[in-house]
N, C-alpha and C positions, 0 to 999 in steps of 0.2 A: 398589574403589568400592562404596558401599552400593547394595544393590538397589533398583531403581525400582519402586514398587508403584503400579499404575495407580489413579487416583481412581475409586471406585465411582460408577457412573451413577446419576442420579436413580431412585428407586424406581418400578417400574412394576406397578401393581395390576391385578387382574382377570385373566380368561382369554380375553377376546374377542380376535379377530385384530386385529393392529395395522394400521390403515389405511395405504395408500401415502403417501409423503411429499407427493405432489401434492395430497392431500386434507387436509393439516394446515393448517387455516385460520390459526392464529397464525404458523406459519412463513411462509406465503404473505404475510401482512401485513408481517412483519419483513423478509422478502426484498425485498418491493416498496418499502417505505419506505426501507430502507438503500440500495437501489439507486437510488431517485430522488435521495436526498442525495449519494450518490457521483457520480452522473451530473452533478449540478450543480457539484460540486467539480471534476470533470475539465474541464467546460466553462470554468469560471473560470480553472483552472490553465493551460489552453492560451492564454487571452487575456492572462495576465500579461506574458509576454515580447513578445508582439505589440504590446501597448499601449505598452511602454516603447520598443522599437526602432522601431516605425513612427510614434512621436511625436517622433523625433529624439534618443532616449536612446542611450547607449552600451552595448556588451555588458557592461561592468562594472556599470552601473545595472540592466540586466536580471538580472545575477547577484545583485545585492543584494536585488531583489524575490524571486527564487527562494530566497535565503537566509532571508528573512523568513518566507516560507511554510513552510519546512522546519525553522526554528529550534526550534519546539515540540517536535520529535522529540528534541532534545538537552536542553532545559530541563525539559520537563514530563512526559516518559514514565514515569519511576519514581514520582514522586508520583501521577500519573494512575492507575498500577496499583493503588496502595494505595487510592485513592478509590473505584475501581471495585469493589474487594473490600469496602469499608467502607460505601458509600452505596447507595441504592436504584438499581439499574442502569437501570430504566425512566426514572426522573426525570433521571439523568444524560444519557440519550440524547435526551430531550425538550429539556433545557437546551441541549444541543450544537446541536440543529437551530435553536433560537430565536437562538443566537448567530450561526450561519451566515446566517440570514435577515437579521438586522440589519446585519451587516458588509457583505453583498453589496448590500443596499438602499442603504447609504450611498455606495457606489461609483456606483450608478445615478444617484443625485441629483447627485453631483459631476459626472459625465461628461455627463449630459444638459444640464447647465449650461455646458458647454464648458470646464471647468477640470480640470486634471490636476496633482496633486502626487505625486511619487514617494513621499514619506513617508506619504501617505494610503493609497496602494496597498500599501505595505509593512505598515502597521498592519492593514489589512483582510485581507491575506493571512495575517499572523500569527495574527489572531483565528480565522479559519476553520481554519487549520492546527491550532490548539490544540483547537478543537471536534472536528475530525476525529480527533485522537488519542484523546480520551476516548470518543467515539462508537464507534470501531472496537474498542477494548479491551472496552467494555461489551458490544458485540454478540458478540464472540468468546466471552466468558465466559458469556453468556446462552443461546447457541444449544443448548447441551447440555440446557437445561431446557425447551426448546420442542419438541425432536424426540425421538423414541424412539432409545435407544442404538444399535439396529441401523441407524438412518438417518443416523448422525453423519457417516460418510465422504462419503455422497451429498450431505448438507446442506452441508458445507464445500466440496465440489467445485462445487456450484451457486453458493455465495457467491463463490468465486473466479472462476467463469465470469461471474457477474454483474458483478464489478469489471472484468474484462477487456472485457465488452461495454460497460460504462460508458465505458471509454477508447476503444473502437471507435467509439461514436457520439458521445461527448463531445468528442473532440479535433477531428474534422472540423467538427462543428457549431459548436464554439467559434470556429474560424477563419472559417467562413462568416458567422457572426453578427457577428463583429468586422468583417468586410469591409463589412457592411451598416451597422451602427451600433456605435460603439466601447463604448457602454454596454450593449448588448443581451445579451452573454454573461453579464453579472453579473445582469441582470434575470432571465434563465432560471435561474441558480443560486439566486436568492432564492426563485423559485416552487418549485423542487424541494425546498427545505428546508421550505416550507409543506406540501407534500404528504406528506413524511415525518413531519411533526408529526401530521397527521391519521390516517395509517395506524398509527403507533406507538400513539396513544391508543386504538385499537380492540383491541389485543391483550389477551387474558384471562389468560394464564398468568403465574406469577411467573417472574422472571429469575435467581433465586438461591435458595439454601437459606434457610429462614426462620430456622434456629438459626445465628447467626453469632457469632464471638468478639468480646468487647468491644474496642473500639479502643485501641490502644496508640500510643506515640510514633511519629510518622511515620518517623523515622530507623530505628527498630527494625523496623517492618514492611517497609520497603524492603530492609533488610539481610536479612531472613528470605527474601524472594524471590530476592535475588541469590545468597545462600548455597545455596539449593535448586538453582538452575540451575547453579552452579559445581560442584556434586557430580555432575552428569550429564556425563560426559566427552564424549560424542558431541555433546550439545547445545552444550556449550562450544566445541568445535572448529568445529561447523557455523556457529554464528551469527558467529563471527570471520571465517570465510572468506566468508560471504554479505555481511557488513558491508563488507569490502573490495571486493567485487564491486560493490555498490550505489554506493559512492563513485565508481567508474569509470563507472558508468551515468549518474549525475548530470552528470558532465562531458560524456559522449557526448550526452546530451539537449539540452543547450544548443548543443553543436557542430552538431547536426543542424538546428536553427532558423537558425543562422548560415549553414550550407551552402546552405540554401534561399534566404536573402536575398542572399547573395553570387552565386548562380547567376542572379539576376534573376527569380525566380519570384514569383508573387503569394502573399500570406499564407495563402490557402486550401490551398496545396499542403502546408503543415504538417499539414493535416487528412488528406492522403493517407497520410502516414506513420503517423498515428494510426489510420486506418482499417485498413491492412494489419497493423500491429502488434497492434491489438485483436483482429483476426480469428485471428491466431496465438495469442494469449493464451486466446481462448475454446476453440479447439480443444485446446490443451494442458491446460486445466482439465478439460474433458469426458473427455480421455483418461486423466487421472490415476488413476481407479479401476482401469483395465485395467493400467496400469503397476505400481500398488501391489500387485496380486495376483501379479505375477510378479517384481518386483525389490525387494530391501530398500532402505531409504531411503538408505544409504550410496552404493549404486550410482546411484541417481537424482541424488544430489548431485554426484558426479563427472561424470555425463553431462551435466548442465546446465552446469557450469562449463566443461567442454571445449568444448561448443557455443558458449557465450558468447565465449570466447577466439577461436575461429575466425571467427565472424561479425563480431566487433568489429574485428578486423584488416581484414576486407574493406570495412568502411565507409570507410576511409581512401583507397580506390581508386575509389570510384564517387561520382557526384554527381546522378544523376536521381532524383527523388522516389520514382518507382515502384521503382527498384532498392534505394534506401535502405529503403523500406517493406517490401520482400520480406525484407531482412536483419533488419529489426526484427520481422517476424512469426516468424522463427525464434527470435530471443532471447526474445521474449515467450512463445512456446510452452514453451520450457524453463523460464522463470521460473514460469509458472503451474503446470506440473507439480510443480516443487520446492515451491512454496508450499502446494499442497494436501497433499502428502506430509508436509511438516514440520508443518503445521497440525494434521492428524489425530494425528500422533505426539505433539505437545505437549498437546493437549486431553485425549488418552486417558491420559497418564501423570501429569498434574498434578492435585493435589487441588483441589476446588472453592474452598476458602478462599484458594487461592493463584493461581487462574486469571488474575486481573487483573495481578498482580505478575509472574508468570512471562511472560505475554504482553507486558508492558511492557519486561522485560529483553530478550526476543527482539527486539522492535521497535527498542529503543534501539541495541542492538549491530548488528542486522541492517540497519536503516534510518536510525538516528540520524545516521549520517555523511553522509546525503543533503544536509543544509544545508551542511555543509563542502564537499561536492562541488559544489554550485551556485555557492558562493563561489570555490572553486578553479577551477572551469570558466571563469568570466568572466575571472579573472586570467590563466589559461593561454592562453585564446583571444586575448585582447588582446595578449599578449606574443609568442606563437609562431604564431598562426594556426590554421586548422582541421585541415589534414592532419598536421601535426607533433604537435598535441595528441591527435588520435584515435590515431595510431600509438603515442604514448607510453603512453596508457591501455591500449591493447591488449596492449603488452608487460607491463605490470602485471598484467593479467588472465591472461596465460599463466603468469606466475610463481605466481600464487595457485592455478591449476589443478595445477601441478607440486607445490605444497605439499599439496594435497588428496590427490593420488595417492600421496604418500610418508607421510602421517600414519598412524601405527600405529592410532589409534582408528578411522579410516575403514575399515581393512581387517578389523576384528573382525566376527564374525557377529552378527546383530541381538540374539540372546539375551544377548550379553555387553555390550550398550551400557548 
């Protein structure tokens, strides 16, 4: 395997002490704006299946809406990576928030008027999902230009904790708002996109190198990013394993909503799951720097997958929202830990000119199967019920863990990756 040469960090001039990350104005603005936008996305995502199921729709229709929200991960990720490397990343992020604002506002208008069309919900979910794809790729590529190289691990850990906190707060709030007024979660989502537009506009630093190569054919640039990732043997194995895991988790996510409904609980109990799961994710993200100082990324990967397999199996035997939420807290903690470790590894070893494309490959293989998972989950739940479906995907997760334990590239020391 060709050696992986880490991308040099942006130049740091002068000899003055570097201020702590908490005093980095531009990072605070980016962190706050992206957090607001992500929070709104989580609120809306919670409301999608509730809106369909509590309006008389079927699990299959709920799966279709989830499929529409996640479909951009399959269709747009690789082209989006090229555009993030080619276009001005600040303008990309501003445009994404504008799209999110308009799509959520359209749902508010429709639902406030007492009308619901599943196809409208699917279209709005697709548009916001596409905007989220571009936004997150641009932010991941830009963060190394906003923080000092020595703060990169802490910055990515804070970003992951922010994302988990958005789920922690967004999911319960989404269900509570839905219980009050069915249009309200989408109104809050529109407002958060407006906040993100304002904070992002106030950032001073550039989001990428000023010296960029001339644009080439889209297919050529996509192929360059894919080829670079393919040459990194550990990356190649890891994203395939995590991609399979995420497929299982999308089936599980829809199953959890159905378990709550079949148990006779109110919609806000879905928020209890999000509250506990989000808390676990925040703890996992904040603990990531400690684990990364003590364990190589391969061991973190295997640990996370083993924990996922164990806890996923347990979901098939419990039904109370608090118990389900506790299991979700464990899976979220492991996922957050792995996300931070993998994100730091990817950003550190990838050249800046390839950051968007490499991130898009990671997200496509690692999360692009989410849309298929949502579609598959609706079909499996309709055909086999919740317990059989959950136990089936837990068996699949166990098989993936066994593959990770036996894969030769996972056993290599870090310097040979």
